Structures are given as C-alpha cells and as structure tokens.
N, C-alpha and C positions, 0 to 999 in steps of 0.2 A: 574832059580829062582823057588822057591816053590810057589804054590798058596795057598791062605788062606783056612782053613777048613770051608767049606760052612755050614756044619751042626752044628757048634759050635755057641751057642747063645752068645750075649754079656754078659749076666749074667754069664754063664758058664765060659767064658774067664776071667772075673773079679775075679771069685773064683780061678781059676787055677793060675792067676798071682798075687793074693794077693793084689788087689787094688779095689777101688770102681769103679762102672760103669762110673762115671763122669771122671775118670782118663784114660779110655780106649781110644785108637786111633789106627791107622794103621801103621804097621812097614814100614819104608821108603824103605826097600829093598824087602820084600816079599808080603807086603799088608795084612799080617795076624794081628790079634789083639796083641797089646802090651800095657804095662803100659807106656803111652806116656806123660801124663800130671801130674802135681803135684810133690810133694817131692818123689824122687826116680825114677821118670819117665825118659824116654829116647826115641830116635827116632827109636830104633831097638828092635825087640823081642829077647828073650834070644838065640834061635838058630842062628840068623843072627848076633848077638853080638859076639858069639863064633867064627863064621866064620871070622869076621873082626879082632878079637884079634889074631887068629892063623895066618892070613896073615900078620899082623903087626909084629909078632915075627919073621916070615920068612924073611921080607923085609928089 
C-alpha cells in the first residue's frame, strides 16, 4: 500500500480534491487524504478507487 504524502497540507489536499477542508478524511486503503465526508465523498482516494474498480472488472 502507498503511504500518505507527508508534505501535503490538508488545505492543499482540499484544493486538489475539489472539496472543503471539513470534508477531508483519510483513505481507508492507503491513509492518504480523500474527499471522505459530505456530498460526493467516499471511503477511498481516487487512485485507490481506481485499483478497486480494476479488480472488480477482472473478478
């Protein structure tokens, strides 16, 4: 599993993910920042979500 980017601030992550800082949380898979709470949020960051989707298509 990937480790979270230690140098990324919560504010930078919110901008990158297109959500507010109150909607940030940690990815359930890699523990990196993700849009976790609120409308459009989910338990996984985009890279981990892609991995899960690829596995689901194969499986």
